[in-house]
C-alpha positions as CSV (number, residue, x, y, z in Angstrom):
1,M,0.0,0.0,0.0
2,Q,1.2,3.4,-0.9
3,V,1.7,6.1,1.8
4,I,-0.4,9.2,1.2
5,A,1.6,12.5,1.6
6,T,0.3,15.1,4.0
7,A,0.7,17.9,1.5
8,Q,-1.2,17.4,-1.7
9,T,1.0,17.9,-4.7
10,T,0.3,19.0,-8.2
11,D,1.6,17.1,-11.2
12,S,4.7,19.3,-11.2
13,G,5.5,18.5,-7.6
14,W,4.3,21.9,-6.3
15,T,2.3,21.7,-3.1
16,W,-0.7,23.8,-2.0
17,T,1.4,24.7,1.1
18,Q,4.0,26.2,-1.1
19,T,1.4,28.1,-3.0
20,A,-0.1,29.4,0.2
21,A,3.3,30.4,1.4
22,L,3.7,32.6,-1.7
23,I,0.1,34.0,-1.8
24,V,0.0,35.1,1.9
25,P,3.0,37.5,1.8
26,C,1.8,38.9,-1.5
27,I,-1.7,39.6,0.0
28,A,0.1,41.2,3.0
29,L,2.3,43.4,0.8
30,L,-0.7,44.4,-1.2
31,G,-2.6,45.2,2.0
32,A,0.3,47.3,3.3
33,Y,0.6,49.1,0.0
34,L,-3.1,49.9,-0.1
35,T,-3.1,51.1,3.5
36,Y,-0.1,53.3,2.9
37,T,-1.6,54.7,-0.3
38,L,-4.9,55.5,1.3
39,A,-3.2,57.1,4.4
40,Q,-1.1,59.3,2.1
41,R,-4.2,60.3,0.1
42,A,-6.0,61.2,3.3
43,V,-3.0,63.3,4.5
44,R,-2.8,65.1,1.1
45,R,-6.6,65.8,1.3
46,E,-6.4,67.1,4.8
47,S,-3.5,69.3,3.9
48,R,-5.3,70.6,0.9
49,A,-8.4,71.3,2.9
50,K,-6.4,73.2,5.5
51,T,-4.8,75.3,2.8
52,F,-8.2,76.0,1.3
53,A,-9.5,77.1,4.7
54,E,-6.4,79.3,5.3
55,A,-7.1,81.0,1.9
56,L,-10.7,81.6,2.7
57,T,-9.8,82.9,6.2
58,T,-7.5,85.5,4.6
59,V,-10.3,86.8,2.5
60,E,-12.6,86.9,5.5
61,E,-10.0,88.9,7.5
62,Y,-9.8,91.3,4.6
63,L,-13.6,91.7,4.5
64,E,-13.5,92.5,8.2
65,M,-11.0,95.4,7.7
66,P,-13.7,98.1,7.2
67,Y,-15.0,97.2,10.7
68,R,-11.5,97.4,12.2
69,I,-10.9,100.7,10.5
70,R,-14.2,102.1,11.6
71,R,-13.7,100.9,15.2
72,R,-10.1,102.2,15.4
73,P,-9.3,103.5,18.9
74,E,-8.0,106.9,17.7
75,S,-6.9,108.8,14.7
76,S,-3.1,108.8,15.1
77,P,-0.3,108.0,12.7
78,A,0.6,104.9,14.7
79,V,-2.9,103.5,14.4
80,R,-3.2,104.3,10.7
81,Q,0.2,102.7,10.1
82,Q,-0.8,99.5,11.9
83,L,-4.1,99.2,10.1
84,T,-2.6,99.9,6.7
85,D,0.2,97.3,7.4
86,E,-2.5,94.8,8.3
87,V,-4.3,95.5,5.0
88,S,-1.0,95.1,3.1
89,G,-0.2,91.9,4.9
90,L,-3.7,90.5,4.0
91,L,-3.2,91.5,0.3
92,A,0.2,89.8,0.3
93,R,-1.4,86.6,1.8
94,M,-4.2,86.6,-0.7
95,A,-1.6,86.9,-3.5
96,F,0.3,84.0,-2.0
97,H,-2.8,81.8,-1.9
98,Q,-3.7,82.8,-5.4
99,A,-0.3,81.7,-6.6
100,W,-0.3,78.5,-4.6
101,L,-3.7,77.6,-6.0
102,Q,-2.5,78.2,-9.5
103,I,0.3,75.8,-8.9
104,E,-1.3,73.1,-6.8
105,A,-5.0,73.3,-7.5
106,S,-5.6,75.1,-10.8
107,A,-9.3,74.2,-10.9
108,V,-9.8,76.3,-7.7
109,A,-7.5,79.2,-8.7
110,G,-10.1,80.9,-10.9
111,P,-13.0,80.9,-8.4
112,Y,-10.5,82.0,-5.6
113,S,-9.2,84.8,-7.8
114,A,-12.8,85.9,-8.5
115,L,-13.5,85.8,-4.7
116,V,-10.4,88.0,-4.0
117,A,-11.3,90.4,-6.7
118,T,-14.9,90.7,-5.4
119,A,-13.8,91.1,-1.8
120,R,-11.2,93.7,-2.8
121,A,-13.9,95.7,-4.7
122,E,-16.5,95.5,-1.9
123,A,-14.2,95.9,1.1
124,G,-11.9,98.4,-0.6
125,A,-14.8,100.8,-1.1
126,Q,-16.0,100.2,2.4
127,M,-12.5,100.8,3.9
128,S,-12.3,104.2,2.0
129,L,-15.7,105.2,3.6
130,A,-14.5,103.9,7.1
131,W,-11.4,106.0,6.9
132,Q,-13.5,109.1,6.2
133,Q,-15.5,108.6,9.4
134,S,-14.3,109.7,12.8
135,P,-13.0,107.0,15.2
136,I,-15.6,105.7,17.6
137,T,-15.1,107.0,21.1
138,T,-18.0,105.3,23.0
139,D,-18.8,101.7,23.9
140,S,-22.3,102.1,22.4
141,G,-20.8,103.3,19.1
142,M,-19.0,100.0,18.7
143,N,-22.2,98.4,17.5
144,L,-22.4,99.9,14.1
145,G,-26.0,98.8,13.6
146,V,-26.0,98.0,9.9
147,P,-23.4,95.6,8.5
148,Y,-21.4,96.4,5.4
149,P,-23.0,94.7,2.4
150,R,-21.2,91.6,1.3
151,D,-23.7,90.0,-1.1
152,R,-21.3,89.7,-4.0
153,S,-18.5,88.4,-1.8
154,I,-20.8,85.8,-0.2
155,A,-21.9,84.5,-3.7
156,A,-18.2,84.4,-4.9
157,R,-17.3,82.6,-1.6
158,A,-20.0,80.0,-2.1
159,N,-18.8,79.4,-5.7
160,C,-15.3,79.0,-4.5
161,I,-16.2,76.6,-1.7
162,A,-18.2,74.5,-4.1
163,M,-15.1,74.2,-6.4
164,M,-12.9,73.5,-3.4
165,R,-15.2,70.6,-2.3
166,R,-15.0,69.2,-5.8
167,H,-11.3,69.4,-5.8
168,L,-10.9,67.6,-2.5
C-alpha cells in the first residue's frame, strides 16, 4: 500500500502549502501598499483642505477690515500705520494663496481669484468710507448697527467653496 503524503502535490511536484506560502505574503504586501496609499491620500486631502481654509480665512479677514478701521481706537499716525500694514499683509497673503492655488489646484484658482477680486472691490470701497469717518469713542458706538454689504463676496465665496469641495 502506498503512503499518502500530508501535503497534496500537483503534477509538477508543487504543493498547496508552497502556493499558500507565496500568496499570503503577496496579499500582506498588497494590503500594506493599499493602507499606505490610502493614508497618504488622506494626508494630502487634509493638507489641501487646511490650505483652502487658510485661503478663505485670509479673504474673510480682509472683508473685516472696514469694521476694524471704523472701530479704530483713535486717529493717530501709529494706528493708521498699523491698520494699513494689516491690509498690506492681507493683500500679500491673498496673493500667496492665489499663486499657490494656480500651482497646486488650478481648478480652484479661478474661483478663488474671483473671490479675491470681489472682496477687494467691496471691502476696498468700504474701507475708504470707514477712513473718512471719525473714530468711535464710546462703547455704544462700537455696535455699528448696519453691517457692510457683502452680497457679491458671499456669492463668490459659495462658488469658490463648491469648487474646493469638488477638488478635495
